[in-house]
N, CA, C and O atoms as a Tinker XYZ file with bonds, in Angstrom:
   468  protein
     1  N    -59.203000   46.159000   52.989000    73     2
     2  CA   -58.335000   46.301000   52.375000    64     1     3
     3  C    -58.929000   48.230000   52.144000    63     2     4     5
     4  O    -59.922000   48.349000   51.426000    81     3
     5  N    -58.429000   49.338000   52.630000    73     3     6
     6  CA   -58.750000   50.396000   52.237000    64     5     7
     7  C    -59.163000   50.862000   50.647000    63     6     8     9
     8  O    -58.678000   50.188000   49.739000    81     7
     9  N    -59.663000   51.506000   50.452000    73     7    10
    10  CA   -59.806000   52.116000   48.788000    64     9    11
    11  C    -58.832000   53.076000   48.520000    63    10    12    13
    12  O    -58.392000   53.828000   49.390000    81    11
    13  N    -58.487000   53.086000   47.403000    73    11    14
    14  CA   -57.175000   53.896000   46.857000    64    13    15
    15  C    -57.947000   54.913000   45.401000    63    14    16    17
    16  O    -58.611000   54.568000   44.423000    81    15
    17  N    -57.496000   56.123000   45.849000    73    15    18
    18  CA   -58.066000   57.444000   45.454000    64    17    19
    19  C    -56.858000   58.020000   44.606000    63    18    20    21
    20  O    -55.895000   58.586000   45.122000    81    19
    21  N    -57.028000   57.800000   43.167000    73    19    22
    22  CA   -55.879000   59.207000   42.483000    64    21    23
    23  C    -56.191000   60.105000   43.090000    63    22    24    25
    24  O    -57.249000   60.183000   43.714000    81    23
    25  N    -54.908000   61.383000   42.998000    73    23    26
    26  CA   -54.819000   61.969000   43.245000    64    25    27
    27  C    -56.538000   63.608000   42.686000    63    26    28    29
    28  O    -57.189000   64.407000   43.359000    81    27
    29  N    -56.493000   63.317000   41.475000    73    27    30
    30  CA   -58.276000   64.015000   40.998000    64    29    31
    31  C    -59.039000   63.555000   41.462000    63    30    32    33
    32  O    -60.003000   64.309000   41.595000    81    31
    33  N    -59.209000   62.393000   41.924000    73    31    34
    34  CA   -60.005000   62.331000   42.670000    64    33    35
    35  C    -60.442000   62.434000   44.230000    63    34    36    37
    36  O    -61.547000   62.485000   44.768000    81    35
    37  N    -59.294000   62.443000   44.664000    73    35    38
    38  CA   -59.040000   63.065000   45.704000    64    37    39
    39  C    -58.996000   64.383000   46.191000    63    38    40    41
    40  O    -59.031000   64.776000   47.357000    81    39
    41  N    -58.892000   65.175000   44.862000    73    39    42
    42  CA   -58.792000   66.830000   44.765000    64    41    43
    43  C    -60.648000   67.163000   44.336000    63    42    44    45
    44  O    -60.954000   68.331000   44.580000    81    43
    45  N    -61.610000   66.449000   43.863000    73    43    46
    46  CA   -62.469000   66.505000   43.362000    64    45    47
    47  C    -63.495000   66.418000   44.854000    63    46    48    49
    48  O    -64.319000   67.264000   45.201000    81    47
    49  N    -63.174000   65.246000   45.506000    73    47    50
    50  CA   -64.038000   64.834000   46.461000    64    49    51
    51  C    -63.463000   65.792000   48.096000    63    50    52    53
    52  O    -63.977000   65.638000   49.204000    81    51
    53  N    -62.256000   66.769000   47.744000    73    51    54
    54  CA   -62.304000   67.552000   49.217000    64    53    55
    55  C    -63.231000   68.329000   48.724000    63    54    56    57
    56  O    -64.235000   68.350000   49.435000    81    55
    57  N    -63.321000   69.360000   47.228000    73    55    58
    58  CA   -64.364000   70.005000   46.598000    64    57    59
    59  C    -65.500000   69.567000   46.993000    63    58    60    61
    60  O    -66.472000   70.313000   46.881000    81    59
    61  N    -65.617000   68.567000   47.417000    73    59    62
    62  CA   -67.387000   68.215000   47.571000    64    61    63
    63  C    -67.448000   68.310000   48.654000    63    62    64    65
    64  O    -68.631000   68.403000   48.985000    81    63
    65  N    -66.366000   68.366000   50.002000    73    63    66
    66  CA   -66.646000   67.937000   51.219000    64    65    67
    67  C    -66.586000   69.245000   51.805000    63    66    68    69
    68  O    -67.147000   69.513000   52.868000    81    67
    69  N    -65.662000   70.375000   50.878000    73    67    70
    70  CA   -66.065000   71.417000   51.978000    64    69    71
    71  C    -66.634000   72.230000   52.445000    63    70    72    73
    72  O    -66.175000   73.152000   53.120000    81    71
    73  N    -68.139000   71.953000   52.060000    73    71    74
    74  CA   -69.233000   72.544000   52.447000    64    73    75
    75  C    -70.488000   71.649000   53.152000    63    74    76    77
    76  O    -71.697000   71.727000   53.366000    81    75
    77  N    -69.357000   70.764000   53.355000    73    75    78
    78  CA   -70.309000   69.635000   54.817000    64    77    79
    79  C    -70.073000   69.996000   55.927000    63    78    80    81
    80  O    -69.102000   70.605000   56.377000    81    79
    81  N    -71.245000   69.507000   56.537000    73    79    82
    82  CA   -70.587000   69.713000   58.020000    64    81    83
    83  C    -70.517000   68.093000   58.892000    63    82    84    85
    84  O    -71.081000   67.072000   58.498000    81    83
    85  N    -69.783000   68.206000   59.977000    73    83    86
    86  CA   -69.727000   67.051000   60.329000    64    85    87
    87  C    -70.473000   65.827000   60.828000    63    86    88    89
    88  O    -70.520000   66.045000   62.038000    81    87
    89  N    -71.259000   64.337000   60.554000    73    87    90
    90  CA   -72.451000   63.836000   60.554000    64    89    91
    91  C    -72.015000   62.752000   61.852000    63    90    92    93
    92  O    -72.947000   62.126000   62.357000    81    91
    93  N    -70.923000   62.575000   62.276000    73    91    94
    94  CA   -70.691000   61.815000   63.266000    64    93    95
    95  C    -69.468000   62.498000   64.117000    63    94    96    97
    96  O    -68.614000   63.231000   63.619000    81    95
    97  N    -69.544000   62.134000   65.432000    73    95    98
    98  CA   -68.671000   62.835000   66.120000    64    97    99
    99  C    -67.832000   61.468000   67.329000    63    98   100   101
   100  O    -68.299000   60.579000   68.040000    81    99
   101  N    -66.755000   61.844000   67.093000    73    99   102
   102  CA   -65.678000   60.704000   68.446000    64   101   103
   103  C    -65.500000   61.343000   69.230000    63   102   104   105
   104  O    -64.722000   62.294000   69.298000    81   103
   105  N    -66.570000   60.708000   70.367000    73   103   106
   106  CA   -65.930000   61.520000   71.970000    64   105   107
   107  C    -64.575000   61.035000   72.011000    63   106   108   109
   108  O    -63.693000   60.622000   71.258000    81   107
   109  N    -64.848000   61.313000   73.466000    73   107   110
   110  CA   -63.375000   60.790000   75.035000    64   109   111
   111  C    -63.492000   59.277000   74.699000    63   110   112   113
   112  O    -62.453000   58.663000   74.457000    81   111
   113  N    -64.899000   58.524000   74.662000    73   111   114
   114  CA   -64.283000   57.092000   75.017000    64   113   115
   115  C    -63.470000   56.258000   73.706000    63   114   116   117
   116  O    -62.971000   55.136000   73.802000    81   115
   117  N    -63.484000   57.095000   72.517000    73   115   118
   118  CA   -62.511000   56.648000   70.883000    64   117   119
   119  C    -63.702000   55.941000   70.061000    63   118   120   121
   120  O    -64.887000   56.264000   70.139000    81   119
   121  N    -63.275000   55.123000   69.421000    73   119   122
   122  CA   -64.036000   54.574000   68.322000    64   121   123
   123  C    -64.623000   53.474000   68.897000    63   122   124   125
   124  O    -63.884000   52.553000   69.244000    81   123
   125  N    -65.640000   53.402000   69.041000    73   123   126
   126  CA   -66.353000   51.826000   69.661000    64   125   127
   127  C    -67.036000   51.695000   68.438000    63   126   128   129
   128  O    -66.946000   52.268000   67.352000    81   127
   129  N    -67.806000   50.713000   68.930000    73   127   130
   130  CA   -68.156000   49.660000   68.081000    64   129   131
   131  C    -69.578000   50.665000   67.434000    63   130   132   133
   132  O    -69.852000   50.812000   66.243000    81   131
   133  N    -70.317000   51.253000   68.615000    73   131   134
   134  CA   -71.877000   52.071000   68.113000    64   133   135
   135  C    -70.897000   53.111000   67.375000    63   134   136   137
   136  O    -70.833000   52.770000   66.194000    81   135
   137  N    -70.249000   54.048000   67.576000    73   135   138
   138  CA   -69.925000   54.421000   66.901000    64   137   139
   139  C    -69.198000   54.665000   65.135000    63   138   140   141
   140  O    -69.153000   55.704000   64.477000    81   139
   141  N    -68.786000   53.498000   64.834000    73   139   142
   142  CA   -68.175000   52.609000   64.062000    64   141   143
   143  C    -69.558000   52.015000   62.909000    63   142   144   145
   144  O    -69.470000   52.217000   61.698000    81   143
   145  N    -70.761000   51.290000   63.528000    73   143   146
   146  CA   -71.913000   51.549000   63.212000    64   145   147
   147  C    -72.449000   52.755000   62.591000    63   146   148   149
   148  O    -72.990000   52.758000   61.485000    81   147
   149  N    -72.215000   54.206000   63.643000    73   147   150
   150  CA   -72.775000   55.221000   62.710000    64   149   151
   151  C    -71.959000   55.684000   61.598000    63   150   152   153
   152  O    -72.353000   55.587000   60.436000    81   151
   153  N    -71.176000   56.032000   61.820000    73   151   154
   154  CA   -70.105000   55.905000   60.494000    64   153   155
   155  C    -70.771000   54.946000   59.017000    63   154   156   157
   156  O    -71.256000   55.190000   57.913000    81   155
   157  N    -70.434000   53.834000   59.810000    73   155   158
   158  CA   -71.009000   52.536000   58.415000    64   157   159
   159  C    -72.328000   53.211000   57.748000    63   158   160   161
   160  O    -72.160000   53.790000   56.675000    81   159
   161  N    -73.615000   53.173000   58.309000    73   159   162
   162  CA   -74.529000   53.819000   58.219000    64   161   163
   163  C    -74.315000   55.455000   57.078000    63   162   164   165
   164  O    -74.572000   55.512000   55.875000    81   163
   165  N    -73.877000   56.393000   57.807000    73   163   166
   166  CA   -73.184000   57.341000   56.914000    64   165   167
   167  C    -72.928000   57.067000   55.848000    63   166   168   169
   168  O    -73.658000   57.433000   54.927000    81   167
   169  N    -71.803000   56.333000   55.640000    73   167   170
   170  CA   -71.599000   56.406000   54.312000    64   169   171
   171  C    -72.509000   55.427000   53.220000    63   170   172   173
   172  O    -72.658000   55.563000   52.005000    81   171
   173  N    -72.948000   54.589000   53.978000    73   171   174
   174  CA   -74.115000   54.253000   53.202000    64   173   175
   175  C    -75.293000   55.028000   52.707000    63   174   176   177
   176  O    -76.184000   54.918000   51.865000    81   175
   177  N    -74.960000   55.703000   53.444000    73   175   178
   178  CA   -76.151000   56.965000   53.474000    64   177   179
   179  C    -76.040000   58.190000   51.871000    63   178   180   181
   180  O    -76.566000   58.463000   50.792000    81   179
   181  N    -74.655000   58.634000   53.055000    73   179   182
   182  CA   -74.070000   60.080000   51.564000    64   181   183
   183  C    -72.913000   59.594000   50.955000    63   182   184   185
   184  O    -72.475000   60.299000   50.047000    81   183
   185  N    -72.125000   58.267000   51.298000    73   183   186
   186  CA   -70.849000   57.969000   50.586000    64   185   187
   187  C    -69.892000   59.054000   50.747000    63   186   188   189
   188  O    -68.829000   58.608000   50.317000    81   187
   189  N    -69.720000   60.273000   51.154000    73   187   190
   190  CA   -69.259000   61.267000   52.069000    64   189   191
   191  C    -69.406000   61.854000   52.823000    63   190   192   193
   192  O    -70.089000   62.860000   52.628000    81   191
   193  N    -68.879000   61.602000   54.108000    73   191   194
   194  CA   -68.615000   62.657000   55.321000    64   193   195
   195  C    -67.832000   63.009000   55.647000    63   194   196   197
   196  O    -66.776000   62.837000   55.038000    81   195
   197  N    -67.905000   63.769000   56.905000    73   195   198
   198  CA   -66.928000   64.448000   57.796000    64   197   199
   199  C    -67.569000   63.760000   59.190000    63   198   200   201
   200  O    -68.709000   63.436000   59.523000    81   199
   201  N    -65.675000   63.679000   60.109000    73   199   202
   202  CA   -66.013000   62.725000   61.035000    64   201   203
   203  C    -65.210000   63.719000   61.763000    63   202   204   205
   204  O    -64.068000   64.005000   61.403000    81   203
   205  N    -66.189000   64.617000   63.486000    73   203   206
   206  CA   -65.167000   64.807000   64.504000    64   205   207
   207  C    -64.546000   64.451000   65.161000    63   206   208   209
   208  O    -65.404000   63.736000   65.678000    81   207
   209  N    -63.399000   64.177000   65.923000    73   207   210
   210  CA   -62.731000   63.491000   66.750000    64   209   211
   211  C    -62.390000   64.632000   67.341000    63   210   212   213
   212  O    -61.781000   65.605000   66.894000    81   211
   213  N    -63.072000   64.310000   68.918000    73   211   214
   214  CA   -62.511000   65.254000   70.299000    64   213   215
   215  C    -61.361000   64.371000   70.667000    63   214   216   217
   216  O    -61.532000   63.179000   70.925000    81   215
   217  N    -60.132000   64.982000   70.695000    73   215   218
   218  CA   -58.879000   64.470000   70.860000    64   217   219
   219  C    -57.787000   65.377000   70.217000    63   218   220   221
   220  O    -57.617000   65.754000   69.058000    81   219
   221  N    -57.071000   65.606000   71.442000    73   219   222
   222  CA   -56.075000   66.643000   70.997000    64   221   223
   223  C    -54.747000   65.890000   70.389000    63   222   224   225
   224  O    -53.839000   66.499000   69.824000    81   223
   225  N    -54.778000   64.307000   70.617000    73   223   226
   226  CA   -53.408000   64.229000   69.939000    64   225   227
   227  C    -53.759000   63.787000   68.760000    63   226   228   229
   228  O    -54.595000   62.920000   68.505000    81   227
   229  N    -52.748000   64.730000   67.649000    73   227   230
   230  CA   -52.995000   64.044000   66.274000    64   229   231
   231  C    -52.695000   62.555000   66.065000    63   230   232   233
   232  O    -53.194000   61.985000   65.095000    81   231
   233  N    -51.834000   61.836000   67.003000    73   231   234
   234  CA   -51.464000   60.364000   66.691000    64   233   235
   235  C    -52.703000   59.385000   66.783000    63   234   236   237
   236  O    -52.906000   58.339000   66.166000    81   235
   237  N    -53.353000   59.931000   67.585000    73   235   238
   238  CA   -54.689000   59.200000   67.664000    64   237   239
   239  C    -55.693000   59.810000   66.778000    63   238   240   241
   240  O    -56.843000   59.536000   67.122000    81   239
   241  N    -55.611000   60.423000   65.926000    73   239   242
   242  CA   -56.424000   60.914000   65.071000    64   241   243
   243  C    -56.374000   60.406000   63.694000    63   242   244   245
   244  O    -57.300000   60.606000   62.908000    81   243
   245  N    -55.120000   59.633000   63.331000    73   243   246
   246  CA   -54.392000   59.412000   62.668000    64   245   247
   247  C    -54.826000   58.187000   62.210000    63   246   248   249
   248  O    -55.311000   57.797000   61.147000    81   247
   249  N    -54.337000   57.310000   64.002000    73   247   250
   250  CA   -55.031000   55.937000   64.045000    64   249   251
   251  C    -56.418000   55.824000   63.759000    63   250   252   253
   252  O    -56.920000   55.067000   62.929000    81   251
   253  N    -56.882000   56.465000   64.351000    73   251   254
   254  CA   -58.745000   56.451000   63.845000    64   253   255
   255  C    -59.313000   56.323000   62.470000    63   254   256   257
   256  O    -60.257000   55.636000   62.079000    81   255
   257  N    -58.479000   57.186000   61.789000    73   255   258
   258  CA   -58.768000   57.451000   60.584000    64   257   259
   259  C    -58.441000   56.466000   59.904000    63   258   260   261
   260  O    -59.116000   56.340000   58.882000    81   259
   261  N    -57.454000   55.505000   60.111000    73   259   262
   262  CA   -56.878000   54.169000   59.646000    64   261   263
   263  C    -57.594000   53.498000   59.972000    63   262   264   265
   264  O    -57.785000   52.665000   59.086000    81   263
   265  N    -58.433000   53.256000   61.164000    73   263   266
   266  CA   -58.949000   52.245000   61.634000    64   265   267
   267  C    -60.565000   51.916000   61.064000    63   266   268   269
   268  O    -61.174000   50.853000   60.946000    81   267
   269  N    -60.954000   53.372000   60.768000    73   267   270
   270  CA   -62.163000   53.302000   60.032000    64   269   271
   271  C    -62.149000   53.083000   58.399000    63   270   272   273
   272  O    -62.916000   52.703000   57.515000    81   271
   273  N    -60.775000   53.568000   58.555000    73   271   274
   274  CA   -60.768000   53.038000   56.436000    64   273   275
   275  C    -60.801000   51.579000   56.695000    63   274   276   277
   276  O    -61.693000   50.793000   56.378000    81   275
   277  N    -59.542000   51.307000   57.403000    73   275   278
   278  CA   -59.246000   49.403000   56.948000    64   277   279
   279  C    -60.776000   48.770000   57.596000    63   278   280   281
   280  O    -60.742000   47.801000   56.838000    81   279
   281  N    -61.727000   48.606000   58.172000    73   279   282
   282  CA   -62.857000   48.481000   58.883000    64   281   283
   283  C    -64.009000   48.750000   58.351000    63   282   284   285
   284  O    -65.020000   48.251000   58.844000    81   283
   285  N    -64.099000   49.735000   57.050000    73   283   286
   286  CA   -65.009000   49.707000   56.913000    64   285   287
   287  C    -65.000000   49.591000   55.032000    63   286   288   289
   288  O    -66.004000   49.564000   54.320000    81   287
   289  N    -63.627000   49.542000   54.599000    73   287   290
   290  CA   -63.271000   49.410000   53.400000    64   289   291
   291  C    -63.561000   50.919000   52.790000    63   290   292   293
   292  O    -64.287000   50.948000   51.797000    81   291
   293  N    -63.141000   51.963000   53.212000    73   291   294
   294  CA   -63.984000   53.385000   52.765000    64   293   295
   295  C    -62.007000   53.557000   52.476000    63   294   296   297
   296  O    -61.118000   52.720000   52.633000    81   295
   297  N    -61.929000   55.452000   51.871000    73   295   298
   298  CA   -60.788000   55.449000   51.564000    64   297   299
   299  C    -60.965000   56.919000   52.269000    63   298   300   301
   300  O    -62.060000   57.473000   52.171000    81   299
   301  N    -59.797000   57.611000   53.043000    73   299   302
   302  CA   -59.355000   58.710000   53.798000    64   301   303
   303  C    -59.244000   59.921000   52.922000    63   302   304   305
   304  O    -58.109000   59.900000   52.446000    81   303
   305  N    -59.875000   60.921000   52.512000    73   303   306
   306  CA   -59.645000   61.915000   51.846000    64   305   307
   307  C    -58.887000   63.437000   52.326000    63   306   308   309
   308  O    -58.212000   64.265000   51.713000    81   307
   309  N    -59.307000   63.342000   53.533000    73   307   310
   310  CA   -58.627000   64.781000   53.801000    64   309   311
   311  C    -58.530000   64.420000   55.674000    63   310   312   313
   312  O    -59.233000   63.609000   56.276000    81   311
   313  N    -57.215000   65.492000   56.383000    73   311   314
   314  CA   -57.185000   64.993000   57.380000    64   313   315
   315  C    -56.917000   66.442000   58.034000    63   314   316   317
   316  O    -55.722000   66.735000   57.990000    81   315
   317  N    -57.584000   67.233000   58.518000    73   315   318
   318  CA   -56.988000   68.817000   58.742000    64   317   319
   319  C    -57.829000   68.762000   60.524000    63   318   320   321
   320  O    -59.037000   68.612000   60.706000    81   319
   321  N    -56.702000   68.943000   61.690000    73   319   322
   322  CA   -57.154000   69.205000   62.660000    64   321   323
   323  C    -58.103000   67.975000   62.774000    63   322   324   325
   324  O    -58.276000   66.964000   62.093000    81   323
   325  N    -58.640000   68.473000   63.902000    73   323   326
   326  CA   -59.572000   67.307000   63.956000    64   325   327
   327  C    -60.934000   66.676000   63.436000    63   326   328   329
   328  O    -61.808000   66.034000   64.018000    81   327
   329  N    -60.771000   67.140000   61.992000    73   327   330
   330  CA   -61.489000   66.692000   61.200000    64   329   331
   331  C    -61.378000   65.716000   60.389000    63   330   332   333
   332  O    -60.385000   65.738000   59.663000    81   331
   333  N    -62.121000   64.830000   60.283000    73   331   334
   334  CA   -61.585000   63.679000   59.053000    64   333   335
   335  C    -62.805000   63.360000   57.625000    63   334   336   337
   336  O    -63.966000   62.963000   57.534000    81   335
   337  N    -61.937000   63.716000   56.875000    73   335   338
   338  CA   -62.784000   63.490000   55.983000    64   337   339
   339  C    -63.092000   62.185000   55.389000    63   338   340   341
   340  O    -61.932000   61.790000   55.264000    81   339
   341  N    -64.137000   60.801000   54.728000    73   339   342
   342  CA   -64.067000   59.792000   54.398000    64   341   343
   343  C    -65.027000   59.986000   53.599000    63   342   344   345
   344  O    -65.887000   60.867000   53.596000    81   343
   345  N    -64.733000   58.562000   52.471000    73   343   346
   346  CA   -64.979000   58.391000   51.254000    64   345   347
   347  C    -65.307000   56.576000   51.270000    63   346   348   349
   348  O    -64.657000   55.727000   51.880000    81   347
   349  N    -66.525000   56.365000   50.385000    73   347   350
   350  CA   -66.722000   54.900000   50.250000    64   349   351
   351  C    -67.798000   54.954000   49.169000    63   350   352   353
   352  O    -68.764000   55.680000   49.407000    81   351
   353  N    -67.767000   54.310000   48.055000    73   351   354
   354  CA   -68.688000   54.756000   47.121000    64   353   355
   355  C    -70.530000   53.699000   47.536000    63   354   356   357
   356  O    -70.721000   52.689000   48.213000    81   355
   357  N    -71.202000   54.315000   46.981000    73   355   358
   358  CA   -72.805000   53.741000   47.426000    64   357   359
   359  C    -72.588000   52.272000   46.970000    63   358   360   361
   360  O    -71.778000   52.022000   46.077000    81   359
   361  N    -73.264000   51.369000   47.541000    73   359   362
   362  CA   -73.258000   50.046000   46.732000    64   361   363
   363  C    -73.835000   50.240000   45.911000    63   362   364   365
   364  O    -74.038000   51.451000   45.991000    81   363
   365  N    -74.459000   49.780000   44.810000    73   363   366
   366  CA   -75.351000   49.621000   43.373000    64   365   367
   367  C    -76.601000   48.652000   44.065000    63   366   368   369
   368  O    -76.568000   47.468000   44.402000    81   367
   369  N    -78.025000   49.944000   44.148000    73   367   370
   370  CA   -78.684000   49.321000   44.252000    64   369   371
   371  C    -79.084000   48.219000   43.238000    63   370   372   373
   372  O    -78.744000   48.176000   42.056000    81   371
   373  N    -79.888000   47.310000   43.926000    73   371   374
   374  CA   -80.213000   45.810000   43.096000    64   373   375
   375  C    -81.654000   46.594000   42.041000    63   374   376   377
   376  O    -82.587000   47.308000   42.408000    81   375
   377  N    -81.334000   46.143000   40.858000    73   375   378
   378  CA   -82.680000   46.899000   39.527000    64   377   379
   379  C    -83.938000   46.082000   40.295000    63   378   380   381
   380  O    -84.112000   44.942000   40.725000    81   379
   381  N    -84.729000   47.361000   40.214000    73   379   382
   382  CA   -85.672000   47.109000   40.514000    64   381   383
   383  C    -86.551000   45.932000   39.738000    63   382   384   385
   384  O    -86.174000   45.737000   38.582000    81   383
   385  N    -87.550000   45.200000   40.146000    73   383   386
   386  CA   -88.154000   44.201000   38.782000    64   385   387
   387  C    -89.278000   45.263000   38.643000    63   386   388   389
   388  O    -89.775000   46.049000   39.449000    81   387
   389  N    -89.544000   44.948000   37.062000    73   387   390
   390  CA   -90.460000   46.014000   36.382000    64   389   391
   391  C    -91.808000   45.478000   36.794000    63   390   392   393
   392  O    -91.840000   44.344000   37.270000    81   391
   393  N    -92.879000   46.139000   36.669000    73   391   394
   394  CA   -94.328000   45.832000   37.051000    64   393   395
   395  C    -94.424000   45.401000   36.123000    63   394   396   397
   396  O    -93.841000   45.863000   35.143000    81   395
   397  N    -95.529000   43.894000   36.049000    73   395   398
   398  CA   -96.326000   43.498000   35.067000    64   397   399
   399  C    -97.436000   44.446000   34.460000    63   398   400   401
   400  O    -98.378000   44.954000   35.069000    81   399
   401  N    -97.071000   44.586000   32.942000    73   399   402
   402  CA   -97.799000   45.499000   31.911000    64   401   403
   403  C    -99.632000   44.808000   32.631000    63   402   404   405
   404  O    -99.953000   43.627000   32.764000    81   403
   405  N   -100.498000   46.083000   32.960000    73   403   406
   406  CA  -101.535000   45.404000   33.235000    64   405   407
   407  C   -102.642000   45.488000   32.337000    63   406   408   409
   408  O   -102.793000   46.469000   31.608000    81   407
   409  N   -103.542000   44.371000   32.348000    73   407   410
   410  CA  -104.505000   44.402000   31.093000    64   409   411
   411  C   -105.381000   45.313000   30.937000    63   410   412   413
   412  O   -105.886000   45.906000   31.890000    81   411
   413  N   -105.660000   45.530000   29.756000    73   411   414
   414  CA  -106.565000   47.207000   30.131000    64   413   415
   415  C   -107.765000   46.119000   30.230000    63   414   416   417
   416  O   -107.515000   45.006000   29.765000    81   415
   417  N   -109.160000   46.364000   30.847000    73   415   418
   418  CA  -110.354000   46.348000   31.248000    64   417   419
   419  C   -111.305000   46.036000   29.903000    63   418   420   421
   420  O   -111.592000   47.058000   29.279000    81   419
   421  N   -111.780000   44.924000   29.421000    73   419   422
   422  CA  -113.105000   44.444000   28.604000    64   421   423
   423  C   -113.742000   46.358000   27.777000    63   422   424   425
   424  O   -114.095000   47.410000   28.310000    81   423
   425  N   -113.635000   46.049000   26.768000    73   423   426
   426  CA  -113.949000   47.144000   26.367000    64   425   427
   427  C   -115.825000   47.172000   26.141000    63   426   428   429
   428  O   -116.330000   46.542000   25.211000    81   427
   429  N   -116.605000   47.912000   27.041000    73   427   430
   430  CA  -118.429000   48.028000   27.147000    64   429   431
   431  C   -118.730000   48.160000   25.307000    63   430   432   433
   432  O   -118.303000   48.930000   24.446000    81   431
   433  N   -119.591000   47.093000   25.290000    73   431   434
   434  CA  -119.723000   47.570000   23.434000    64   433   435
   435  C   -120.936000   48.774000   23.947000    63   434   436   437
   436  O   -120.975000   49.076000   25.140000    81   435
   437  N   -121.418000   49.096000   23.454000    73   435   438
   438  CA  -122.566000   50.695000   23.419000    64   437   439
   439  C   -123.488000   49.520000   22.688000    63   438   440   441
   440  O   -123.113000   49.022000   21.627000    81   439
   441  N   -124.759000   49.104000   23.355000    73   439   442
   442  CA  -125.932000   49.177000   22.640000    64   441   443
   443  C   -126.749000   49.895000   22.223000    63   442   444   445
   444  O   -127.113000   50.915000   22.809000    81   443
   445  N   -127.301000   49.397000   20.861000    73   443   446
   446  CA  -127.783000   50.628000   20.011000    64   445   447
   447  C   -129.529000   50.367000   20.060000    63   446   448   449
   448  O   -129.762000   49.163000   19.956000    81   447
   449  N   -130.369000   50.925000   20.149000    73   447   450
   450  CA  -131.747000   49.873000   20.239000    64   449   451
   451  C   -132.852000   50.824000   19.245000    63   450   452   453
   452  O   -134.077000   50.847000   19.363000    81   451
   453  N   -132.137000   51.472000   18.392000    73   451   454
   454  CA  -132.690000   52.100000   16.744000    64   453   455
   455  C   -133.134000   51.395000   16.306000    63   454   456   457
   456  O   -134.360000   51.487000   16.258000    81   455
   457  N   -132.493000   50.223000   15.688000    73   455   458
   458  CA  -133.357000   49.500000   14.296000    64   457   459
   459  C   -134.083000   47.973000   15.283000    63   458   460   461
   460  O   -134.074000   46.838000   14.806000    81   459
   461  N   -134.688000   48.330000   16.759000    73   459   462
   462  CA  -135.341000   47.207000   17.176000    64   461   463
   463  C   -136.639000   47.711000   16.338000    63   462   464   465
   464  O   -136.916000   48.878000   16.063000    81   463
   465  N   -137.546000   46.245000   15.917000    73   463   466
   466  CA  -138.647000   46.351000   15.755000    64   465   467
   467  C   -139.583000   46.082000   17.119000    63   466   468
   468  O   -140.809000   46.172000   17.054000    81   467
């Protein structure tokens, strides 16, 4: 099921996406498994990406956007011309284990030979 965005969230994501360049290109073969995997990797790394679709049919581009969002659990942000903007929040990283505190090395006692007879 695709993510649902409020209008305010969608507006903020559109503003963030304005400066982005397309990271994935969907060619004439359409949305293949390799392209879907690349989109998934880019969403995991960047959470907001642009996808360029090389096709003139608007309905095909809308279908590709819907399939991307359904298959990858993402939210459609914007579809302008041949550019699709897709958002999926980054998965939370598991907390890193805290390194154990290292013990201080034993203190070396300074020997004093002044009072020796």
